[in-house]
C-alpha positions as CSV (number, residue, x, y, z in Angstrom):
1,M,14.7,34.1,0.5
2,K,11.0,33.4,0.5
3,H,11.0,32.6,-3.2
4,K,13.8,30.0,-2.7
5,V,11.9,28.4,0.2
6,S,8.6,28.1,-1.8
7,K,10.5,26.7,-4.8
8,S,12.1,24.0,-2.6
9,V,8.8,23.2,-1.0
10,A,7.1,22.9,-4.4
11,K,9.8,20.5,-5.6
12,G,9.4,18.4,-2.5
13,V,5.6,18.2,-2.9
14,A,6.0,17.4,-6.6
15,S,8.5,14.6,-5.7
16,A,6.1,13.2,-3.1
17,L,3.2,13.2,-5.5
18,N,5.2,11.5,-8.2
19,T,6.3,8.8,-5.8
20,F,2.7,8.3,-4.7
21,L,1.5,8.1,-8.3
22,R,4.1,5.5,-9.2
23,A,3.1,3.4,-6.3
24,D,-0.6,3.7,-7.1
25,A,-0.1,3.0,-10.8
26,N,1.7,-0.3,-10.0
27,S,-0.8,-1.6,-7.4
28,A,-4.1,-3.4,-7.7
29,S,-7.2,-1.8,-6.5
30,C,-8.7,-3.0,-3.2
31,C,-12.2,-2.0,-4.2
32,I,-14.1,-5.0,-5.6
33,I,-17.5,-3.3,-6.3
34,Y,-16.5,-0.4,-8.5
35,Q,-13.2,0.4,-10.2
36,P,-13.2,3.3,-12.5
37,K,-11.0,3.3,-15.6
38,A,-7.6,4.7,-15.1
39,P,-6.8,7.9,-17.0
40,K,-4.3,7.5,-19.9
41,E,-1.9,10.0,-18.2
42,L,-1.4,7.5,-15.4
43,A,0.3,5.1,-17.8
44,R,3.5,7.2,-17.8
45,Y,4.1,6.3,-14.1
46,R,3.9,2.5,-14.7
47,R,7.0,0.3,-14.6
48,T,6.0,-1.6,-17.7
49,K,5.0,0.3,-20.8
């Protein structure tokens, strides 16, 4: 039972993080002074390739 619960919680957290990364990859940065380069791994979450 505990294993099933932790697996479902892990899937939920992964889904939430993927949603956040998609939103972040497709938005402009609000910081004008310094904007670090985005990692190449972030490109897979973009709408346009």
